PDB file of the backbone (N, CA, C, O) and the ligand in Angstrom, with CONECT records:
HET     ZN  A 101       1
ATOM      1  N   MET A   1      21.230   1.468 -25.164  1.00  0.00           N
ATOM      2  CA  MET A   1      20.995   1.059 -23.708  1.00  0.00           C
ATOM      3  C   MET A   1      20.586   2.331 -22.986  1.00  0.00           C
ATOM      4  O   MET A   1      21.298   3.335 -22.997  1.00  0.00           O
ATOM      5  N   PRO A   2      19.461   2.262 -22.381  1.00  0.00           N
ATOM      6  CA  PRO A   2      18.910   3.547 -21.554  1.00  0.00           C
ATOM      7  C   PRO A   2      19.796   3.831 -20.483  1.00  0.00           C
ATOM      8  O   PRO A   2      20.357   2.894 -19.915  1.00  0.00           O
ATOM      9  N   ASN A   3      20.009   5.086 -20.109  1.00  0.00           N
ATOM     10  CA  ASN A   3      20.752   5.469 -18.977  1.00  0.00           C
ATOM     11  C   ASN A   3      19.860   5.504 -17.791  1.00  0.00           C
ATOM     12  O   ASN A   3      18.979   6.360 -17.713  1.00  0.00           O
ATOM     13  N   VAL A   4      20.053   4.585 -16.829  1.00  0.00           N
ATOM     14  CA  VAL A   4      19.089   4.521 -15.673  1.00  0.00           C
ATOM     15  C   VAL A   4      19.810   4.825 -14.390  1.00  0.00           C
ATOM     16  O   VAL A   4      19.190   4.840 -13.327  1.00  0.00           O
ATOM     17  N   GLU A   5      21.054   5.060 -14.451  1.00  0.00           N
ATOM     18  CA  GLU A   5      21.744   5.386 -13.230  1.00  0.00           C
ATOM     19  C   GLU A   5      22.743   6.563 -13.624  1.00  0.00           C
ATOM     20  O   GLU A   5      23.296   6.673 -14.718  1.00  0.00           O
ATOM     21  N   GLU A   6      22.870   7.394 -12.570  1.00  0.00           N
ATOM     22  CA  GLU A   6      23.841   8.622 -12.815  1.00  0.00           C
ATOM     23  C   GLU A   6      24.700   8.684 -11.656  1.00  0.00           C
ATOM     24  O   GLU A   6      24.228   8.555 -10.526  1.00  0.00           O
ATOM     25  N   ASP A   7      25.965   8.879 -11.866  1.00  0.00           N
ATOM     26  CA  ASP A   7      26.892   9.086 -10.846  1.00  0.00           C
ATOM     27  C   ASP A   7      27.028  10.560 -10.444  1.00  0.00           C
ATOM     28  O   ASP A   7      27.237  11.380 -11.339  1.00  0.00           O
ATOM     29  N   CYS A   8      26.934  10.934  -9.258  1.00  0.00           N
ATOM     30  CA  CYS A   8      26.893  12.337  -8.783  1.00  0.00           C
ATOM     31  C   CYS A   8      27.921  12.404  -7.644  1.00  0.00           C
ATOM     32  O   CYS A   8      28.246  11.418  -6.982  1.00  0.00           O
ATOM     33  N   PHE A   9      28.410  13.646  -7.464  1.00  0.00           N
ATOM     34  CA  PHE A   9      29.264  13.848  -6.404  1.00  0.00           C
ATOM     35  C   PHE A   9      28.634  14.706  -5.293  1.00  0.00           C
ATOM     36  O   PHE A   9      28.052  15.744  -5.607  1.00  0.00           O
ATOM     37  N   ILE A  10      28.723  14.327  -4.032  1.00  0.00           N
ATOM     38  CA  ILE A  10      28.104  15.142  -3.029  1.00  0.00           C
ATOM     39  C   ILE A  10      29.271  15.493  -1.995  1.00  0.00           C
ATOM     40  O   ILE A  10      30.377  14.966  -2.116  1.00  0.00           O
ATOM     41  N   ASN A  11      29.014  16.316  -1.071  1.00  0.00           N
ATOM     42  CA  ASN A  11      29.912  16.590  -0.067  1.00  0.00           C
ATOM     43  C   ASN A  11      29.285  16.066   1.288  1.00  0.00           C
ATOM     44  O   ASN A  11      28.176  16.441   1.669  1.00  0.00           O
ATOM     45  N   CYS A  12      29.997  15.258   1.918  1.00  0.00           N
ATOM     46  CA  CYS A  12      29.562  14.684   3.247  1.00  0.00           C
ATOM     47  C   CYS A  12      29.345  15.820   4.222  1.00  0.00           C
ATOM     48  O   CYS A  12      30.187  16.706   4.363  1.00  0.00           O
ATOM     49  N   PRO A  13      28.186  15.784   4.905  1.00  0.00           N
ATOM     50  CA  PRO A  13      27.855  16.910   5.835  1.00  0.00           C
ATOM     51  C   PRO A  13      28.631  16.749   7.137  1.00  0.00           C
ATOM     52  O   PRO A  13      28.637  17.635   7.991  1.00  0.00           O
ATOM     53  N   TYR A  14      29.269  15.623   7.266  1.00  0.00           N
ATOM     54  CA  TYR A  14      30.111  15.468   8.514  1.00  0.00           C
ATOM     55  C   TYR A  14      31.476  15.895   8.360  1.00  0.00           C
ATOM     56  O   TYR A  14      31.939  16.825   9.021  1.00  0.00           O
ATOM     57  N   CYS A  15      32.177  15.206   7.455  1.00  0.00           N
ATOM     58  CA  CYS A  15      33.639  15.348   7.146  1.00  0.00           C
ATOM     59  C   CYS A  15      33.905  16.265   5.993  1.00  0.00           C
ATOM     60  O   CYS A  15      35.051  16.666   5.794  1.00  0.00           O
ATOM     61  N   LEU A  16      32.869  16.631   5.193  1.00  0.00           N
ATOM     62  CA  LEU A  16      32.978  17.533   4.031  1.00  0.00           C
ATOM     63  C   LEU A  16      33.803  17.121   2.822  1.00  0.00           C
ATOM     64  O   LEU A  16      34.159  17.875   1.916  1.00  0.00           O
ATOM     65  N   GLU A  17      34.067  15.769   2.937  1.00  0.00           N
ATOM     66  CA  GLU A  17      34.822  15.145   1.767  1.00  0.00           C
ATOM     67  C   GLU A  17      33.805  15.030   0.682  1.00  0.00           C
ATOM     68  O   GLU A  17      32.610  14.918   0.953  1.00  0.00           O
ATOM     69  N   SER A  18      34.272  15.056  -0.580  1.00  0.00           N
ATOM     70  CA  SER A  18      33.603  14.807  -1.760  1.00  0.00           C
ATOM     71  C   SER A  18      33.505  13.251  -2.028  1.00  0.00           C
ATOM     72  O   SER A  18      34.509  12.545  -2.119  1.00  0.00           O
ATOM     73  N   ILE A  19      32.259  12.795  -2.143  1.00  0.00           N
ATOM     74  CA  ILE A  19      32.160  11.416  -2.334  1.00  0.00           C
ATOM     75  C   ILE A  19      31.156  11.127  -3.521  1.00  0.00           C
ATOM     76  O   ILE A  19      30.235  11.904  -3.772  1.00  0.00           O
ATOM     77  N   GLU A  20      31.375  10.016  -4.208  1.00  0.00           N
ATOM     78  CA  GLU A  20      30.595   9.735  -5.381  1.00  0.00           C
ATOM     79  C   GLU A  20      29.413   8.774  -5.053  1.00  0.00           C
ATOM     80  O   GLU A  20      29.620   7.759  -4.388  1.00  0.00           O
ATOM     81  N   ILE A  21      28.236   9.075  -5.496  1.00  0.00           N
ATOM     82  CA  ILE A  21      27.109   8.311  -5.225  1.00  0.00           C
ATOM     83  C   ILE A  21      26.499   7.988  -6.465  1.00  0.00           C
ATOM     84  O   ILE A  21      26.720   8.691  -7.451  1.00  0.00           O
ATOM     85  N   ARG A  22      25.690   6.911  -6.522  1.00  0.00           N
ATOM     86  CA  ARG A  22      24.979   6.521  -7.782  1.00  0.00           C
ATOM     87  C   ARG A  22      23.439   6.703  -7.627  1.00  0.00           C
ATOM     88  O   ARG A  22      22.845   6.089  -6.741  1.00  0.00           O
ATOM     89  N   ILE A  23      22.845   7.468  -8.404  1.00  0.00           N
ATOM     90  CA  ILE A  23      21.409   7.691  -8.351  1.00  0.00           C
ATOM     91  C   ILE A  23      20.676   6.760  -9.302  1.00  0.00           C
ATOM     92  O   ILE A  23      21.062   6.606 -10.461  1.00  0.00           O
ATOM     93  N   ASP A  24      19.618   6.144  -8.801  1.00  0.00           N
ATOM     94  CA  ASP A  24      18.852   5.271  -9.681  1.00  0.00           C
ATOM     95  C   ASP A  24      17.720   6.215 -10.340  1.00  0.00           C
ATOM     96  O   ASP A  24      16.766   6.615  -9.672  1.00  0.00           O
ATOM     97  N   LEU A  25      17.884   6.517 -11.600  1.00  0.00           N
ATOM     98  CA  LEU A  25      16.853   7.407 -12.216  1.00  0.00           C
ATOM     99  C   LEU A  25      15.468   6.758 -12.361  1.00  0.00           C
ATOM    100  O   LEU A  25      14.497   7.464 -12.632  1.00  0.00           O
ATOM    101  N   THR A  26      15.361   5.563 -12.204  1.00  0.00           N
ATOM    102  CA  THR A  26      14.041   4.916 -12.292  1.00  0.00           C
ATOM    103  C   THR A  26      13.323   5.001 -10.983  1.00  0.00           C
ATOM    104  O   THR A  26      12.171   4.574 -10.916  1.00  0.00           O
ATOM    105  N   GLY A  27      13.914   5.518  -9.936  1.00  0.00           N
ATOM    106  CA  GLY A  27      13.380   5.519  -8.546  1.00  0.00           C
ATOM    107  C   GLY A  27      12.371   6.684  -8.334  1.00  0.00           C
ATOM    108  O   GLY A  27      11.853   6.874  -7.234  1.00  0.00           O
ATOM    109  N   GLY A  28      12.106   7.466  -9.434  1.00  0.00           N
ATOM    110  CA  GLY A  28      11.115   8.516  -9.347  1.00  0.00           C
ATOM    111  C   GLY A  28      11.833   9.819  -9.238  1.00  0.00           C
ATOM    112  O   GLY A  28      13.057   9.821  -9.105  1.00  0.00           O
ATOM    113  N   GLU A  29      11.144  10.932  -9.284  1.00  0.00           N
ATOM    114  CA  GLU A  29      11.676  12.316  -9.390  1.00  0.00           C
ATOM    115  C   GLU A  29      11.914  12.867  -7.969  1.00  0.00           C
ATOM    116  O   GLU A  29      12.588  13.888  -7.838  1.00  0.00           O
ATOM    117  N   ASN A  30      11.415  12.266  -6.951  1.00  0.00           N
ATOM    118  CA  ASN A  30      11.725  12.627  -5.609  1.00  0.00           C
ATOM    119  C   ASN A  30      12.124  11.341  -4.797  1.00  0.00           C
ATOM    120  O   ASN A  30      11.319  10.428  -4.620  1.00  0.00           O
ATOM    121  N   GLN A  31      13.325  11.320  -4.344  1.00  0.00           N
ATOM    122  CA  GLN A  31      13.815  10.141  -3.568  1.00  0.00           C
ATOM    123  C   GLN A  31      14.464  10.463  -2.400  1.00  0.00           C
ATOM    124  O   GLN A  31      15.221  11.432  -2.350  1.00  0.00           O
ATOM    125  N   PHE A  32      14.231   9.697  -1.380  1.00  0.00           N
ATOM    126  CA  PHE A  32      14.965   9.823  -0.141  1.00  0.00           C
ATOM    127  C   PHE A  32      15.768   8.608   0.059  1.00  0.00           C
ATOM    128  O   PHE A  32      15.263   7.488  -0.025  1.00  0.00           O
ATOM    129  N   LEU A  33      17.070   8.816   0.335  1.00  0.00           N
ATOM    130  CA  LEU A  33      18.092   7.726   0.458  1.00  0.00           C
ATOM    131  C   LEU A  33      18.879   8.068   1.639  1.00  0.00           C
ATOM    132  O   LEU A  33      18.905   9.203   2.113  1.00  0.00           O
ATOM    133  N   THR A  34      19.585   6.966   2.152  1.00  0.00           N
ATOM    134  CA  THR A  34      20.591   7.113   3.028  1.00  0.00           C
ATOM    135  C   THR A  34      21.749   6.384   2.509  1.00  0.00           C
ATOM    136  O   THR A  34      21.648   5.326   1.887  1.00  0.00           O
ATOM    137  N   TYR A  35      22.874   6.986   2.785  1.00  0.00           N
ATOM    138  CA  TYR A  35      24.234   6.510   2.195  1.00  0.00           C
ATOM    139  C   TYR A  35      25.328   6.715   3.251  1.00  0.00           C
ATOM    140  O   TYR A  35      25.503   7.779   3.845  1.00  0.00           O
ATOM    141  N   ASP A  36      26.030   5.627   3.427  1.00  0.00           N
ATOM    142  CA  ASP A  36      27.103   5.759   4.406  1.00  0.00           C
ATOM    143  C   ASP A  36      28.372   6.352   3.698  1.00  0.00           C
ATOM    144  O   ASP A  36      28.820   5.891   2.648  1.00  0.00           O
ATOM    145  N   CYS A  37      28.868   7.339   4.323  1.00  0.00           N
ATOM    146  CA  CYS A  37      30.065   8.164   3.884  1.00  0.00           C
ATOM    147  C   CYS A  37      31.226   7.097   3.704  1.00  0.00           C
ATOM    148  O   CYS A  37      31.414   6.238   4.565  1.00  0.00           O
ATOM    149  N   GLU A  38      31.993   7.180   2.563  1.00  0.00           N
ATOM    150  CA  GLU A  38      33.052   6.214   2.371  1.00  0.00           C
ATOM    151  C   GLU A  38      34.261   6.600   3.352  1.00  0.00           C
ATOM    152  O   GLU A  38      35.088   5.791   3.770  1.00  0.00           O
ATOM    153  N   VAL A  39      34.228   7.943   3.646  1.00  0.00           N
ATOM    154  CA  VAL A  39      35.403   8.344   4.396  1.00  0.00           C
ATOM    155  C   VAL A  39      35.189   8.219   5.954  1.00  0.00           C
ATOM    156  O   VAL A  39      36.030   7.681   6.674  1.00  0.00           O
ATOM    157  N   CYS A  40      34.029   8.742   6.417  1.00  0.00           N
ATOM    158  CA  CYS A  40      33.825   8.742   7.862  1.00  0.00           C
ATOM    159  C   CYS A  40      32.824   7.715   8.292  1.00  0.00           C
ATOM    160  O   CYS A  40      32.638   7.535   9.496  1.00  0.00           O
ATOM    161  N   CYS A  41      32.181   7.043   7.414  1.00  0.00           N
ATOM    162  CA  CYS A  41      31.222   5.977   7.585  1.00  0.00           C
ATOM    163  C   CYS A  41      30.057   6.351   8.329  1.00  0.00           C
ATOM    164  O   CYS A  41      29.355   5.464   8.815  1.00  0.00           O
ATOM    165  N   ARG A  42      29.730   7.724   8.495  1.00  0.00           N
ATOM    166  CA  ARG A  42      28.457   8.150   9.051  1.00  0.00           C
ATOM    167  C   ARG A  42      27.375   8.138   8.058  1.00  0.00           C
ATOM    168  O   ARG A  42      27.630   8.293   6.864  1.00  0.00           O
ATOM    169  N   PRO A  43      26.089   7.949   8.525  1.00  0.00           N
ATOM    170  CA  PRO A  43      24.983   7.874   7.585  1.00  0.00           C
ATOM    171  C   PRO A  43      24.505   9.236   7.146  1.00  0.00           C
ATOM    172  O   PRO A  43      24.187  10.094   7.969  1.00  0.00           O
ATOM    173  N   ILE A  44      24.458   9.425   5.847  1.00  0.00           N
ATOM    174  CA  ILE A  44      24.019  10.746   5.226  1.00  0.00           C
ATOM    175  C   ILE A  44      22.548  10.483   4.646  1.00  0.00           C
ATOM    176  O   ILE A  44      22.226   9.521   3.949  1.00  0.00           O
ATOM    177  N   THR A  45      21.763  11.480   5.050  1.00  0.00           N
ATOM    178  CA  THR A  45      20.427  11.321   4.490  1.00  0.00           C
ATOM    179  C   THR A  45      20.335  12.232   3.243  1.00  0.00           C
ATOM    180  O   THR A  45      20.592  13.432   3.345  1.00  0.00           O
ATOM    181  N   LEU A  46      19.984  11.691   2.109  1.00  0.00           N
ATOM    182  CA  LEU A  46      19.927  12.393   0.769  1.00  0.00           C
ATOM    183  C   LEU A  46      18.526  12.609   0.373  1.00  0.00           C
ATOM    184  O   LEU A  46      17.726  11.673   0.365  1.00  0.00           O
ATOM    185  N   GLN A  47      18.183  13.867   0.029  1.00  0.00           N
ATOM    186  CA  GLN A  47      16.975  14.098  -0.738  1.00  0.00           C
ATOM    187  C   GLN A  47      17.263  14.432  -2.184  1.00  0.00           C
ATOM    188  O   GLN A  47      17.882  15.446  -2.504  1.00  0.00           O
ATOM    189  N   VAL A  48      16.814  13.581  -3.017  1.00  0.00           N
ATOM    190  CA  VAL A  48      17.134  13.644  -4.481  1.00  0.00           C
ATOM    191  C   VAL A  48      15.926  14.191  -5.249  1.00  0.00           C
ATOM    192  O   VAL A  48      14.831  13.646  -5.108  1.00  0.00           O
ATOM    193  N   GLU A  49      16.074  15.182  -6.006  1.00  0.00           N
ATOM    194  CA  GLU A  49      15.017  15.666  -6.923  1.00  0.00           C
ATOM    195  C   GLU A  49      15.574  15.642  -8.370  1.00  0.00           C
ATOM    196  O   GLU A  49      16.644  16.135  -8.725  1.00  0.00           O
ATOM    197  N   ILE A  50      14.722  15.024  -9.108  1.00  0.00           N
ATOM    198  CA  ILE A  50      15.157  15.004 -10.608  1.00  0.00           C
ATOM    199  C   ILE A  50      14.043  15.735 -11.367  1.00  0.00           C
ATOM    200  O   ILE A  50      12.879  15.334 -11.380  1.00  0.00           O
ATOM    201  N   ASN A  51      14.495  16.880 -12.023  1.00  0.00           N
ATOM    202  CA  ASN A  51      13.453  17.625 -12.667  1.00  0.00           C
ATOM    203  C   ASN A  51      13.248  17.140 -14.129  1.00  0.00           C
ATOM    204  O   ASN A  51      13.849  16.207 -14.662  1.00  0.00           O
ATOM    205  N   ALA A  52      12.242  17.978 -14.716  1.00  0.00           N
ATOM    206  CA  ALA A  52      11.802  17.498 -16.056  1.00  0.00           C
ATOM    207  C   ALA A  52      13.018  17.488 -17.167  1.00  0.00           C
ATOM    208  O   ALA A  52      12.978  16.812 -18.195  1.00  0.00           O
ATOM    209  N   ASP A  53      13.951  18.228 -16.842  1.00  0.00           N
ATOM    210  CA  ASP A  53      15.089  18.333 -17.857  1.00  0.00           C
ATOM    211  C   ASP A  53      16.163  17.286 -17.486  1.00  0.00           C
ATOM    212  O   ASP A  53      17.197  17.193 -18.148  1.00  0.00           O
ATOM    213  N   GLY A  54      15.920  16.544 -16.480  1.00  0.00           N
ATOM    214  CA  GLY A  54      16.883  15.443 -16.129  1.00  0.00           C
ATOM    215  C   GLY A  54      17.935  16.027 -15.291  1.00  0.00           C
ATOM    216  O   GLY A  54      18.907  15.313 -15.044  1.00  0.00           O
ATOM    217  N   VAL A  55      17.885  17.295 -14.784  1.00  0.00           N
ATOM    218  CA  VAL A  55      18.865  17.761 -13.854  1.00  0.00           C
ATOM    219  C   VAL A  55      18.557  17.271 -12.412  1.00  0.00           C
ATOM    220  O   VAL A  55      17.445  17.319 -11.887  1.00  0.00           O
ATOM    221  N   ILE A  56      19.677  16.801 -11.852  1.00  0.00           N
ATOM    222  CA  ILE A  56      19.586  16.174 -10.524  1.00  0.00           C
ATOM    223  C   ILE A  56      19.942  17.192  -9.372  1.00  0.00           C
ATOM    224  O   ILE A  56      21.067  17.691  -9.347  1.00  0.00           O
ATOM    225  N   ASP A  57      19.072  17.480  -8.494  1.00  0.00           N
ATOM    226  CA  ASP A  57      19.373  18.230  -7.282  1.00  0.00           C
ATOM    227  C   ASP A  57      19.469  17.346  -6.110  1.00  0.00           C
ATOM    228  O   ASP A  57      18.611  16.486  -5.914  1.00  0.00           O
ATOM    229  N   ILE A  58      20.474  17.514  -5.321  1.00  0.00           N
ATOM    230  CA  ILE A  58      20.724  16.594  -4.167  1.00  0.00           C
ATOM    231  C   ILE A  58      20.896  17.498  -2.938  1.00  0.00           C
ATOM    232  O   ILE A  58      21.751  18.384  -2.928  1.00  0.00           O
ATOM    233  N   ILE A  59      20.041  17.256  -1.855  1.00  0.00           N
ATOM    234  CA  ILE A  59      20.249  17.934  -0.557  1.00  0.00           C
ATOM    235  C   ILE A  59      20.734  16.898   0.336  1.00  0.00           C
ATOM    236  O   ILE A  59      20.176  15.810   0.480  1.00  0.00           O
ATOM    237  N   THR A  60      21.865  17.298   0.974  1.00  0.00           N
ATOM    238  CA  THR A  60      22.410  16.259   2.023  1.00  0.00           C
ATOM    239  C   THR A  60      22.025  16.863   3.438  1.00  0.00           C
ATOM    240  O   THR A  60      21.948  18.067   3.683  1.00  0.00           O
ATOM    241  N   GLU A  61      21.799  15.849   4.308  1.00  0.00           N
ATOM    242  CA  GLU A  61      21.513  16.222   5.616  1.00  0.00           C
ATOM    243  C   GLU A  61      22.177  15.215   6.567  1.00  0.00           C
ATOM    244  O   GLU A  61      22.403  14.066   6.186  1.00  0.00           O
ATOM    245  N   ARG A  62      22.500  15.649   7.832  1.00  0.00           N
ATOM    246  CA  ARG A  62      22.944  14.731   8.781  1.00  0.00           C
ATOM    247  C   ARG A  62      21.688  13.945   9.343  1.00  0.00           C
ATOM    248  O   ARG A  62      20.625  14.523   9.571  1.00  0.00           O
ATOM    249  N   GLU A  63      21.864  12.693   9.534  1.00  0.00           N
ATOM    250  CA  GLU A  63      20.796  11.923  10.091  1.00  0.00           C
ATOM    251  C   GLU A  63      20.591  12.358  11.497  1.00  0.00           C
ATOM    252  O   GLU A  63      21.548  12.501  12.257  1.00  0.00           O
ATOM    253  N   SER A  64      19.342  12.573  11.864  1.00  0.00           N
ATOM    254  CA  SER A  64      19.072  13.130  13.148  1.00  0.00           C
ATOM    255  C   SER A  64      18.618  11.933  14.041  1.00  0.00           C
ATOM    256  O   SER A  64      18.317  12.120  15.219  1.00  0.00           O
TER     257      SER A  64
HETATM  258 ZN    ZN A 101      32.107  11.777   5.859  1.00  0.00          ZN2+
END
């Protein structure tokens, strides 16, 4: 069964808690997502980059 989702941990840019998110690997190597923090419920903007080796880089930003 191909692995099409990856669980990653990010730090919320508002409350700094570590939260788990699920990345859909079929969504392309550059993805822009928003995710509501499970702790403080504020919207986090995520910029996801998946490189050729399958390494996932995630940049978190506060929604402006
Ligand atoms: Zn938070």
